C-alpha positions, 0 to 999 in steps of 0.5 A: 695542731701537732697531732693533725693528719693530712690527707697525704699522710692518711692515704700513705698510712691506710694504703694497705687497707685500700683495695688493689693498693698499688699506689695508683689509688693513693695518687688518684685520691691525691689528685682529687684533693688537688683539683678540689683545692683549685675549685675551692679557690675559684668558688671563694673568689667567684663574686670578685672575678666575673665567673658567676652566672650562666655560661649561655649554654645547656648541658645534656640534662637540658640544664643551664650551664654555669660558668663555674660548671665549666671550670669545675669540669675542665679542672678535674679532666685536666688533673686526671689527664696529667695523673695517668691513673684514669683511662676514662671519665664520665661527667654529668656535664658531657653526653658521652664518655671522655677517654683521656689523652694524656701520655699514660692515660691509655694504661690507666687502671681506673675509671671516674664518674663525677658531678663536678659541681653539684647544686650549681643552680645555687652558685649565684646566691652563695649557697653551699655546692659540691663535687661528687665522684666515684672510682671503679677499676676498668673492665677493658684491658689495660693499654686498649681504648676504654669503652662505655663498659668501663663506666656502666658498672653497678655500685657494688663494684666501686673501689671508692667514692666521695664528695667535696663540700664547698661551704663555710669550709671546704671538706673532702669526704670519702670511703674506700670500703673501710668506713667514711672519713672527712678532711677539712681544708686548712687554707693557711697551710693548703692541706686537707686535714682529718677532721671527722674520723670513721663517721657513723650516721645516727640510726635515727634523726629528726630531719627530712629533706625533700622538695615538697613543692612537687608533693602533688605528684609524689607517690601516695606512700611519700604523701602519707609519710610527709603527713606522718612526719608533721604529726605531733607525737612525743613518743616518736619525737615528732613533728620532724624538721624539714631541711632542703637546700637543693644542693644534694651534697649539702643536704646529704652531709647535714643528714649524714652527721646529724641523722636524717633522710634525703628523698627524691621520689618519682613524680608524674613528670619524672617517673624514673626520678630526677637524680642521676644513678652514676653521678649522684645515686651510686656515690652518695649511696656508697657513703651512706652505707659505709656510714651505717645508713641505707640507700634505696630506689624504694624497690631495690638497693641503689648499689645493685642497680645495673646501669644501662646508660650514662645519664640514667636516672633513679628515685632515691631514698637515703640516709639514717637506717631507721628513717629510710625503713620508715619511708619504705614502710609507707611506700609498701602499704 
């Protein structure tokens, strides 16, 4: 324990490696850590304080809103409003942008896109959920009112991105463009401590994560890939193992560490895919690439997709490099 590094210490030590390092980004990462601790506390006591279950409303995605969705969204908005580094937020829970109204927010240099509580349909059954975030520099002039242009930026302009996993432990994983590092919350001292330094995702793995309940509607290339992974072949270590939780953060995190591929393809009902470009596709693709993996829509790199609307959806294939390439091989036949 005498050699542990807290999130705050890490940020200070590595600040010179951050793009645009002026202290604001360091404070912003600290604010994300603070908000994550609050949400972790609420998640861990959810069954005791009547905050499980539906809120009784639906969000812009036409999905049932959980009580913890509201808590997560409001916690991050309040935290960023007080910090002064962020001028505008785009949240999966809100239809439009959220210009922050704090005293210094108009002068904020950064933009946040977030899914405050990913996998919230799993809340009531005590399955791991998470927060996903991405950080950009604003494109409008500092001191003016932010606009949608600040939010609608391609992933190749990211300053930082990451996620928080609320599972058996709470873990904050992020990158500022110099590799991926993970911090686990030590509740005894209330600090995120560096637990996984410079994560490198294996180039190969045996795990594929996809909702096979929709298989009848998948493109033929995906159907062929699913047939291939189930075949017995010792030379390629098949069959593979299917692991799908339905919480993207949890599925992605497991594959990041162990090697695997996460697939959410287009279907007849959702020809553009189901997952959101700004809130899930871009930030998770950034982490995948920073760890040595790949992320694609099947036709182009996700980080090169130019967003045209806040809740735009894209197909997603991401994870270990060789596994993603194998999926593309079937897609391109």
